[in-house]
N, C-alpha and C positions, 0 to 999 in steps of 0.2 A: 506490069501489074494489070490484070484484067479487071475492069470496072464493072461492078454489079449494078444491073438495071433495076429500077423500082418494080415491086410486085404488081402484077396485073397491067403493067404498062411497059412491056418488054421492048417496045420500039422507041421509047423516049428516055432521056436522061433527066436527072433531077432538075437541072437548070432549064429544061424544056417544060417541066411541069410547074415549078414554083418560080414566080417572077423575082422573088427577093434573093434567089440563089444564082450565083454566076458559076461559070465553068471553073474559074480559078478558086472560088470558094470551096467547091466540091473537091478539087484536087488537094487543096490544103487540108481539108477535113480528113480525107482518106489517108494522107501521109501522117497526120497527127494520130489518127486512130490506131495505126499499126506500129506506133512507137512502143518499145519494150515496157516503159513505165505505164503507158495507156493500157496495154494488154494486161499488165499486172493488176491495175485498178479494176479493169473490167472483170477479171476472174474473181477478185475479191468481192465485188458487188454481186456476181452471180452466185457465189457460195452463200453470201448473206441472204440473198433472196430465197435460196433453197431452204433456209432455216425458218422462213416465215410460215407459221402454223395456221392452217385454215385460211388462206388468203381469200379476199373477196373477188367477185367476178364483175366489177364495175368497169374495168378497162381504164382508158385514159380519162374518162369523164370523172371518175371518183364519186364520192358520196354526194357532193354538193350539186353537180349538174345532173347526176343520175336521179336525184330526188325529184327533180322537175319532171322527168320521164315517168316516174312512178305515180306522181299526182295526175299527170296527163292521161295515163293508162287506167286510172281509177284504182290502182293498187294501194294508194295512200290518199287520205282525205286532204282537202285544200289547206286546212289549218296546220298540216305538217310542214309547210314551207317555212324556210328561215326568214326572219325579219331582215329587210334590206337596210343597210346603213346609208349614210350620206354619200359614200363612195360607190362607184359602179363596179369596182373590182370584185371578182368572185371571192377572193380570200378575205377581203374586208367585210364581206357579208356574213362571215361566220361569227356573228354576235349571238351565239347560241342561247336561246331562251331555256331556262332551267326546266320549266314545266313541259316544254316541247320535248326536250331530251328524255326526261323521265317517262313520257307517254309513248314516244315513237322510236326510241333508240333500239330496243330489242326487235321490233318489227322491221326496221330498216336493215339491221344486221342480217336478218333472215332473207330479206329481198335481195341484198347484195350478194348472197351466196347461191341464188337461184340461176338456173340456165334454162333455155327454151328447148323442150324436147321435140321429137319428130311431129307430134300432133300440134305443136305451136303453144303448148301450155308451159307455164313457168314452174319449175320445181327444183329442189336440191338434188344433186347427183346421188342416186341411191347407193353407189359404190363408196361414197364418202360417208362412212358410218358415223364418224365422230361428229361431223357437222349436222347430220340428220338427228343424232341424239341430243345435241345442244339445242337445235331448233325445236324439237318436240318438247323438251323440258321447259324452254322459254315460253312457248305458247301455253303450256299448262299453268305456269306461274302467272302469266298475264291474265288468264281467265280467273284464277283464284284471287288475284288482286282486285279485279273489277267487281267480284262478288263480295269483297270486303273480308275474305277469309285469310288474307295474307298481307303483311306490310313489310317494308324494307327499311334498313337503317340508312343513315347519311352516306352517300356515295355508293349505294347499291340499288339494283333493280333486278328485273327478271333475268336479263342476260348475265349479269354478274353471278347470280345464284346458279344459273344453268351451267356456266363455265366452271364454277367452283372456286374462283379467286377474284380479288378486286382488280380494278384497272390500274395500270401504271399512272403515277401522278402526272407525268408529262404528256401522256397521250391516252385518249379514251377510245375504245373500240366502237365502231359503228357511227362515228360522227364526222369523219373526214379529218383533214389536217388542221393544225393550229388550235386544237381544242384540248385543253387540259382538264384536270379533275375539278378545279374550282369553277371554270367556265361551264362545265357540263352539269355539275350537281350543286353548284353554289358553295359559298365558304363553309368550312367546317364549324360546327357549333361547339365551342369550347366551354368547359365547366371550370369554375374557379376552385382553388384548393379548399376554400371555406365550404363550398357546396358539398365536395366529397367528404370532408371531415365531419360535417353535420350529419350526413346520411349514415356514415359508418358508425358514428357514436350512438345513433339510435338503434342500429341493428346489431352492434357488436356483441352485446350480452346474450341476445337470443341466438345468434349464430354460434357463439362459443358454447352455450349450453346444449344446443342441438348436436354439435359435433362431438362434444364430450360424452353425451348420453349414447350416441351411436357407437362411439369407440369403446366405451365401457361395456355396452351390451355385447358387441362382437367379441371382445377379448374374453368376457366371462363365458360365453358359449364355447369358445375354442378351448379355454383352460379346463372347463368342466368335462368337455368331451374327451380330451386327451387323458385327464386323470382317471376318468371312469374306464376308458379302454385299457389303460396301463394296469389299473387295479384288477380288472376282470381277468386280464391275462395272467397276472401274478397269482391271483387266488386259484385259478384253474390249475396252474403248475403246482402250487403248494398242496392242493387237494389230491392230485395224482401221486405225489411223493410222500404224502402224509406229514409234511412239514408246515402245517398251518401255524404251529407255535412259533415260527420264525418271523411272523409279522407283529409289529408293535401296534397294539390296538389304540393307544392314545393318539398316534399319528392319523389313523383312519378316522377317529371321531372328530379330529380337528379340521377335516376337509369340509369345504362348503359345497355339497352336492345337491342338485335339484332332485325332484321326485323321480324323473325319468332316469337319471344316472343311478339313483339308489336301487331302482328296480333291476337294473342290469347286474347289480352286485348280489342278487339273490341266487347264490350258487348251491344252496343246500336247503332241503325242506325243513331241517332242524335249525335253520338260522334265519333271523328276521331280515327284512329288506333294508332296515335302517341301522342295525348294529351287528357286529360280529361277536359270537359267544367267546368266552374265555377258553383258550385251548386246554384240553385235558391230556394227562400223561398217557403214554402207551401202556397197554397191558403186556408186559414182558414176561416170558416164561424162562428165559435164560440170560446169562451175562451177555451184554451187547456192547461192542466197541462204539465209541463216540468221540467227538471233539467238544471241548468246553470253551465257552466264550464269556467275556466280560464286556460291559458297556463302557466305552470311552466317554467320560462326562464332558470332554471338550468338544469333540466332533459329533457325539451322539451315535457313532457307529459301534457295532459289536465286533470285538477283536478276539480271534481264536488264540487262546493262551496255553492250552494243555490238551493232552489225550487221556482218555480214561475208559472205564468199563461201567456201564449202567447195570446195577444189580436188579434181579427180578423183584417184582412187586409181591413178595411173600409175607410182608408184614413184620419180618424180623428186623431188629435195630441193633447196630453196634453198641458196645458198652458205653462209649463216650457220647452217644446220642441221648439227649433227654426226651426229645419228641421229634416227630417227623412233620415238617411244615407242609401245608397244602401247596400244590403247584410246584413241587420240587421232586427231583430224582435223588436216589441214593447212589453215589458215584464213587468209584475208586480211582484216585489220581495216579496214573502210570508214568506220564512224561510231562515235563514243563518246558515250554519253548523259551528260546533265548530272550533274556531281558524281562521275563515275567515272574521270576522267583519271588519278588517282593510285592507282587500284586495282592491286594486284600481279597480274602475269600468272601463270597456273597453271604455265607452263613458261617460264622466262626465255629470251630470244633469245640467239643466239651472239654478237651484236655488242654486248652490254652493256646492252640495254634490259630493265628489270624491271617498269615500270609500263605500264598500258594506253595512256596518252596517247603514250608514246614509240614504241609499236608501230603507231600509226595509219598505214595505207597499206602496212604490211609483212606478211610471212607469220609466223604463230606456230603453235604446237601447242596444241590445245584438247581437253580430255577429251570423249569422245563423249557422256557422259551430261549434259554441260552445253551441248550444241549443240542448238538448237531449229530445226527446219525449218518453213517457213511452212505446209505442208500439214497439220501436226499440232498447231498451237497453237490455243488457244481464248481468247486474251486479247481483251478487248473493244475496246481501243484501244492503239496502239503508244505507247511513251514518246517524249518530245521528243528529236529527234536533234540532235547537235552537229556543226556544220560544221568543216572543217579550219582555217579562218581563226580560229576562236574557241578552238582547243585550247590555244594558248599562254597565253591569259587565264585559263583554268581551272586551270593548273598552279600558280599562285601562291596556294596555301591556299584551296581550295574546300571548302565543307561538303558532306559526302557524304550525298546524299538517296537513299533507297531507292525504286526505281520499281516497275515491274511484277513481280509474283511469278510464278515459274514455276508454271503451273496444276497440272500433274500432281504435281510435288514437294510443293506446298502441301497437296493432298489426302492424300498419304501421311503428311505430318507431322501433319495433323489426326487421322488414324486412329491414329497412334502415341500421341497424347495421350489418346485415348479408352481405350486399354488400361491407362493408369496405375492406375485403381482395382483392376484385376485383379492387377497386380503388388503393390500394397500389401497385398492380402488374402493372397497367397501368402507374403509375407515375414513 
């Protein structure tokens, strides 16, 4: 095995340079160094060292001895020196003064990462951008602290803020070895539970009220905005199709809308911004096919129950009509859907019929907001129709099945349910 000679002393061996090393000592060291387990430990240490982020450039001297050089060169003031303990050992001199660490640690970290350039000036390697950025921020924070514009919490200083995270409790950056968080920054100031409880009880109600007010305000704005947008869209659709009578005005009056939302609802020059006029019947010149709906008192939805023909508005009345109610159409019932033959008519006929099955083939009065014309509906498929021959079979105790829901009325009901959280807040 060829023995490697010391650097810069190629003609001498280690035992020729150092008096405390013998030739046998050197051979034993070389033999031990190349053992498999020694090489494994060396490789592990090499990998560990490569993970060291932003290592300092103090060399073998470290922070403690390098600090003396910085003071000697005038790069640090004399009061930056460590207080010396009774022991002469370098390690024992690390009785770090808290004020000294807080004042000089950030500056010493910057000095430890500087190298001498070709002009002989000390600077951080410009290629090491991360260290340059940390040093720049640290100097800015130091200047702000000296002006009184910035203060730090326990265990923090300009370097901590510049790096972006606190030091490990067992070792503090920029101080050398054997310096933990307590020795560097002093013991942590602990607060008793009674102190925390006393402070929280004083501020609890105000914080609670503030959070509640902010939450309610934000929720109210969102609900009002969504309701206004949905109603505006619905009203525009109904105006285009002529089916404004499919909206239930009590639900609209029950909404809590602010002025800006009400202005958006001004969809017609003949309608005020705060209320919607009662829908008027169409001026029909001929018999017009339609669907007839009844209101489900349980769910509040409008259910399509029959097909019919709306008669022209010529003023003529069937014999069994005593008078024509305002807001109603004269309708002939042509078909009754399954399960609705026993449904109660909105206006009983003059000849004694009160249910829908008995009015089949006859004229009845039907509220205009429960009459759906074919040109305005958006149902995907019509319900199953009931022929005249099967009406008598359905009269003997049929189970009432709910069929197609009136589309426009269902949308309005859904909108009303969305407003419930707003009502709860206001109560």
